[in-house]
C-alpha positions as CSV (number, residue, x, y, z in Angstrom):
1,X,115.8,96.6,110.0
2,X,116.4,93.5,112.1
3,X,113.8,90.9,113.0
4,X,113.5,92.1,116.7
5,X,113.2,95.7,115.7
6,X,110.6,94.9,113.0
7,X,108.6,92.8,115.5
8,X,108.6,95.7,118.0
9,X,107.4,98.2,115.3
10,X,104.6,95.8,114.3
11,X,103.6,95.1,117.9
12,X,103.3,98.8,118.6
13,X,101.2,99.5,115.4
14,X,99.0,96.5,115.8
15,X,98.1,97.3,119.5
16,X,94.4,98.1,119.7
17,X,94.0,101.9,120.1
18,X,97.5,102.7,118.9
19,X,97.2,104.4,115.5
20,X,100.0,106.5,113.9
21,X,99.3,109.5,116.1
22,X,99.4,107.6,119.4
23,X,102.5,105.7,118.2
24,X,104.3,109.0,117.5
25,X,103.5,110.2,121.0
26,X,104.9,107.1,122.6
27,X,108.0,107.3,120.4
28,X,108.5,110.9,121.3
29,X,108.2,110.1,125.0
30,X,110.3,106.9,125.2
31,X,112.4,106.5,122.1
32,X,112.4,103.5,119.7
33,X,109.6,100.9,119.8
34,X,111.7,98.4,121.9
35,X,112.1,101.1,124.5
36,X,108.4,102.0,124.4
37,X,107.4,98.3,125.0
38,X,109.9,98.0,127.9
39,X,108.1,100.7,129.9
40,X,105.8,100.1,132.9
41,X,102.0,100.5,132.6
42,X,102.3,103.5,134.9
43,X,104.7,105.2,132.4
44,X,102.4,104.4,129.5
45,X,99.4,105.9,131.4
46,X,101.3,109.2,131.6
47,X,101.1,109.4,127.8
48,X,98.1,107.4,126.7
49,X,94.7,106.4,128.1
50,X,94.4,103.6,130.7
51,X,92.7,101.4,128.0
52,X,95.6,101.8,125.6
53,X,98.1,101.3,128.3
54,X,96.5,98.0,129.2
55,X,96.5,96.9,125.6
56,X,100.2,97.7,125.3
57,X,100.9,95.1,128.0
58,X,99.7,92.3,125.8
59,X,101.0,91.1,122.4
60,X,98.3,91.5,119.7
61,X,96.9,88.1,118.8
62,X,97.6,88.6,115.1
63,X,101.3,89.7,115.6
64,X,102.8,86.4,114.5
65,X,100.7,86.2,111.4
66,X,101.5,89.7,110.3
67,X,105.2,89.3,111.1
68,X,105.4,86.1,109.0
69,X,103.7,87.8,106.1
70,X,105.9,90.9,106.3
71,X,109.1,88.9,106.5
72,X,108.1,86.8,103.5
73,X,107.4,90.0,101.5
74,X,110.7,91.6,102.5
75,X,112.6,88.4,101.5
76,X,110.8,88.0,98.2
77,X,113.0,90.6,96.4
78,X,116.0,92.8,97.2
79,X,114.1,96.0,96.2
80,X,111.5,95.3,99.0
81,X,112.2,97.7,101.9
82,X,110.6,99.1,105.0
83,X,111.9,102.3,106.6
84,X,110.7,104.0,109.8
85,X,110.4,107.7,110.5
86,X,113.6,107.3,112.5
87,X,115.6,106.1,109.5
88,X,117.9,108.6,107.6
89,X,116.3,107.3,104.4
90,X,112.8,108.4,105.4
91,X,111.7,111.3,103.2
92,X,112.3,114.6,105.0
93,X,109.3,116.2,103.4
94,X,107.0,113.7,105.1
95,X,108.5,114.5,108.5
96,X,107.3,118.1,108.0
97,X,103.7,116.9,107.8
98,X,101.4,117.1,110.8
99,X,100.7,113.3,110.6
100,X,103.6,111.5,108.9
101,X,103.4,107.7,108.6
102,X,105.4,105.7,111.1
103,X,106.5,103.1,108.6
104,X,106.9,103.3,104.8
105,X,106.9,100.2,102.7
106,X,108.9,100.7,99.5
107,X,109.2,98.5,96.3
108,X,111.7,99.6,93.7
109,X,114.4,102.3,93.6
110,X,114.5,103.9,97.0
111,X,116.5,106.8,95.7
112,X,113.4,107.8,93.7
113,X,112.1,109.3,97.0
114,X,115.0,111.8,96.8
115,X,114.5,112.8,93.2
116,X,115.3,116.6,93.1
117,X,112.0,117.6,91.4
118,X,108.7,115.7,92.1
119,X,105.3,116.7,90.8
120,X,102.0,115.1,91.8
121,X,99.5,114.5,89.0
122,X,96.0,113.5,90.1
123,X,92.5,113.5,88.6
124,X,89.3,111.7,87.9
125,X,89.1,107.9,87.9
126,X,86.7,108.3,85.0
127,X,88.2,111.1,82.8
128,X,87.1,112.2,79.5
129,X,89.2,111.1,76.5
130,X,90.8,114.5,76.4
131,X,91.5,114.3,80.1
132,X,93.2,110.9,79.7
133,X,95.2,112.3,76.8
134,X,96.2,115.4,78.7
135,X,97.5,113.4,81.7
136,X,99.6,111.2,79.5
137,X,101.0,114.0,77.4
138,X,101.8,116.3,80.3
139,X,103.5,113.4,82.2
140,X,105.5,112.5,79.1
141,X,106.7,116.0,78.6
142,X,107.5,116.6,82.3
143,X,109.4,113.3,82.6
144,X,111.4,114.2,79.5
145,X,112.4,117.4,81.3
146,X,113.6,115.6,84.4
147,X,110.5,115.8,86.6
148,X,109.5,112.7,88.7
149,X,105.8,112.2,88.4
150,X,104.0,111.1,91.6
151,X,100.5,109.7,91.5
152,X,98.3,107.0,93.1
153,X,98.1,104.1,90.6
154,X,94.3,104.5,90.4
155,X,92.3,104.0,87.3
156,X,91.9,107.0,85.0
157,X,94.2,110.0,85.3
158,X,96.6,108.3,87.7
159,X,97.3,105.4,85.4
160,X,97.7,107.7,82.4
161,X,100.2,109.9,84.3
162,X,102.3,106.9,85.3
163,X,102.2,105.6,81.7
164,X,103.1,109.0,80.2
165,X,106.1,109.3,82.6
166,X,107.4,105.9,81.7
167,X,107.0,106.6,78.0
168,X,108.9,109.8,78.5
169,X,111.8,107.8,79.9
170,X,111.4,109.3,83.4
171,X,110.9,108.3,87.0
172,X,107.5,107.9,88.5
173,X,106.4,107.1,92.1
174,X,103.1,105.4,92.9
175,X,101.7,106.0,96.4
176,X,99.0,103.3,97.0
177,X,96.2,102.6,99.5
178,X,96.9,98.9,99.9
179,X,99.8,96.7,101.0
180,X,102.4,96.5,98.3
181,X,101.7,92.8,97.8
182,X,98.2,93.8,96.5
183,X,97.8,95.9,93.4
184,X,94.5,97.8,93.1
185,X,93.0,98.0,90.5
186,X,94.3,94.5,89.6
187,X,94.6,95.4,85.9
188,X,97.4,97.8,86.8
189,X,99.6,94.9,87.9
190,X,101.9,95.1,84.8
191,X,102.0,98.9,85.2
192,X,103.1,98.5,88.9
193,X,105.9,96.2,87.8
194,X,107.1,98.8,85.3
195,X,107.0,101.6,87.9
196,X,109.1,99.6,90.4
197,X,111.7,99.0,87.7
198,X,112.5,102.7,87.2
199,X,110.8,104.4,90.2
200,X,109.1,103.0,93.2
201,X,105.8,102.0,94.8
202,X,105.1,103.4,98.3
203,X,102.6,102.5,101.0
204,X,102.1,103.1,104.7
205,X,100.0,99.9,104.9
206,X,101.3,96.5,105.9
207,X,101.6,93.9,103.3
208,X,98.4,92.0,103.1
209,X,96.2,95.1,103.6
210,X,93.5,95.2,101.0
211,X,91.8,98.3,99.5
212,X,89.5,100.2,101.8
213,X,87.6,103.4,101.2
214,X,89.2,105.2,104.1
215,X,92.8,104.4,102.9
216,X,92.7,106.6,99.8
217,X,92.1,110.0,101.4
218,X,95.0,109.2,103.7
219,X,97.2,108.1,100.8
220,X,96.5,111.5,99.2
221,X,98.3,113.4,101.9
222,X,101.5,111.4,101.1
223,X,101.1,112.1,97.3
224,X,101.0,115.8,98.2
225,X,103.7,115.6,100.8
226,X,106.2,113.9,98.5
227,X,105.8,116.5,95.8
228,X,106.9,120.2,95.3
229,X,103.6,120.8,93.5
230,X,100.3,119.1,92.5
231,X,98.7,119.2,89.0
232,X,95.0,118.4,88.9
233,X,94.1,117.3,85.4
234,X,90.4,116.7,85.6
235,X,88.2,116.5,88.7
236,X,84.6,116.8,89.8
237,X,83.8,119.3,92.5
238,X,83.6,116.6,95.1
239,X,86.6,114.4,94.5
240,X,89.7,113.0,96.1
241,X,91.9,115.0,93.7
242,X,90.7,118.2,95.4
243,X,91.6,116.8,98.7
244,X,95.1,116.2,97.4
245,X,95.2,119.8,96.1
246,X,94.0,121.2,99.4
247,X,96.6,119.2,101.3
248,X,99.3,120.5,99.0
249,X,98.2,124.1,99.5
250,X,98.2,123.6,103.2
251,X,101.7,122.4,103.1
252,X,102.8,125.4,101.1
253,X,103.2,123.6,97.8
254,X,102.2,124.9,94.4
255,X,98.8,123.8,92.9
256,X,98.3,123.7,89.2
257,X,95.0,123.0,87.3
258,X,94.2,122.4,83.7
259,X,91.0,124.2,82.6
260,X,88.3,122.4,80.6
261,X,85.0,122.9,79.0
262,X,82.4,124.8,81.0
263,X,79.9,122.1,80.1
264,X,82.0,119.2,81.5
265,X,81.4,118.1,85.1
266,X,85.0,116.8,85.1
267,X,86.3,120.3,84.6
268,X,84.4,122.0,87.5
269,X,86.8,120.9,90.2
270,X,89.7,122.4,88.2
271,X,87.8,125.6,87.7
272,X,87.0,125.8,91.4
273,X,90.7,125.4,92.2
274,X,91.6,128.1,89.8
275,X,89.1,130.5,91.4
276,X,90.7,129.7,94.7
277,X,94.2,130.6,93.5
278,X,95.6,127.5,91.7
279,X,97.7,128.3,88.7
280,X,96.0,127.8,85.4
281,X,98.2,125.8,83.0
282,X,97.7,125.0,79.4
283,X,101.0,123.2,78.7
284,X,103.7,121.3,80.5
285,X,105.9,124.3,79.6
286,X,103.9,126.4,82.1
287,X,104.8,124.1,84.9
288,X,108.4,123.8,83.9
289,X,108.7,127.5,83.9
290,X,107.2,127.8,87.3
291,X,109.5,125.1,88.7
292,X,112.3,127.1,87.0
293,X,113.4,124.0,85.0
294,X,113.3,126.0,81.7
295,X,113.4,129.7,80.9
296,X,110.2,131.5,80.1
297,X,109.3,131.3,76.4
298,X,108.3,134.2,74.2
299,X,104.8,135.5,74.3
300,X,104.3,134.5,70.6
301,X,104.8,130.8,71.3
302,X,102.4,128.2,69.9
303,X,98.9,128.9,71.2
304,X,98.3,126.7,74.3
305,X,96.4,123.6,73.5
306,X,96.7,124.0,69.8
307,X,97.3,120.7,67.9
308,X,100.8,120.4,66.5
309,X,100.0,117.7,64.0
310,X,99.3,118.7,60.4
311,X,95.8,117.9,59.0
312,X,94.3,118.1,55.6
313,X,92.1,121.0,54.8
314,X,88.8,119.2,54.9
315,X,89.8,117.5,58.2
316,X,91.0,120.8,59.7
317,X,87.6,122.4,58.8
318,X,85.7,119.5,60.4
319,X,87.8,119.6,63.6
320,X,87.2,123.4,63.7
321,X,83.5,122.8,63.5
322,X,83.6,120.3,66.3
323,X,85.3,122.7,68.7
324,X,86.5,121.1,72.0
325,X,83.2,120.4,73.7
326,X,81.4,117.0,73.2
327,X,79.0,117.3,70.2
328,X,76.4,115.0,68.8
329,X,76.5,113.7,65.2
330,X,73.3,115.6,64.3
331,X,74.7,118.9,65.7
332,X,77.9,118.5,63.9
333,X,76.1,117.7,60.7
334,X,74.0,120.9,61.1
335,X,77.1,122.9,61.5
336,X,78.9,121.5,58.5
337,X,76.2,120.6,56.1
338,X,78.1,117.4,55.2
339,X,75.9,114.5,54.1
340,X,75.6,111.5,56.5
341,X,77.8,108.9,54.6
342,X,80.6,111.4,54.0
343,X,80.6,112.7,57.6
344,X,80.6,109.2,59.0
345,X,83.6,108.3,56.9
346,X,85.5,111.4,57.8
347,X,84.8,110.9,61.5
348,X,86.0,107.3,61.3
349,X,89.3,108.5,59.7
350,X,89.8,111.0,62.5
351,X,89.0,108.4,65.1
352,X,91.5,106.0,63.7
353,X,94.1,108.8,63.7
354,X,93.4,109.4,67.3
355,X,92.0,112.9,66.8
356,X,88.4,112.2,67.7
357,X,86.9,110.0,70.4
358,X,83.4,108.6,70.8
359,X,81.8,109.3,74.2
360,X,78.8,107.6,75.8
361,X,75.4,108.8,74.6
362,X,76.6,109.0,71.0
363,X,78.6,112.1,71.5
364,X,81.9,112.9,69.8
365,X,84.9,114.9,71.1
366,X,87.9,116.4,69.5
367,X,91.3,115.4,71.1
368,X,94.3,117.7,71.2
369,X,97.2,115.7,69.8
370,X,100.6,116.7,71.0
């Protein structure tokens, strides 16, 4: 995209009253942004309100500042790109949406957006230890099978999904709610660099745009739109993850959900989705079969969710007594009859092995180790 064309796109999008929807109406009526801006006020008024038509006649005051920042970002690295919805490289899936973005900013491997199989993985920003582990393990297995994992780079499930996909040697796409020169949360800056090295980061927001609460629900529609299906790992009933799942269903995409404990608030969103028709999944194999990436396995396969690591007899009995719901030390001691020093020692061993996690409030939870 040349400098003049880029300036025209920015002027159009920065004009007060011209959001993505109005911009698309103007583009449909007059052609590329240079042609839009060359029209007379009378022509504009046939498409937009008189107030917006008047605004189109004047250059936005901040245009120069934004253009300088954008050009600096684009020049910073060869993998920094901007594509418009008129470009052949623009993802065709997004054009099928009711409200596609006008511009997409991309950092990393642009061909990742054309990966043949893409699955969104979303969930709580504050997952349980098991939810965090599930996200990482599912993403790892899916990436190994050739699935591109799409998520939002947020804390919690999103970050674990990206990490798992990278550990599985696969491709992952992060759709973010900021400009690509700002990483949110900041602690995910190293993760963002790793994602760009093998996949890509995507945003519809100009470089320099910081995090804002309204950006993330809009970002969710792109996560769903870029993916053939969406897996919800853990989610409360009122959460952005359920927005993503709803958007995926509205676009005719598959929705998958991992069930959890009936006592966990983080599982209730998944249970609600399952009641509404989402596909219950207990292993990555379930998703791969649905996506027809592997043949269906025999009915006598390993019980879903069962640990595959071998444990000593005493440890196995203790894990069996714990179950899969959070449990207090006192309740566990009552179940097992083990004296306090011995039980504390065994729990510490299991914690160091990654088979038990400590939760707030002094609770303990068994982790399923793949």
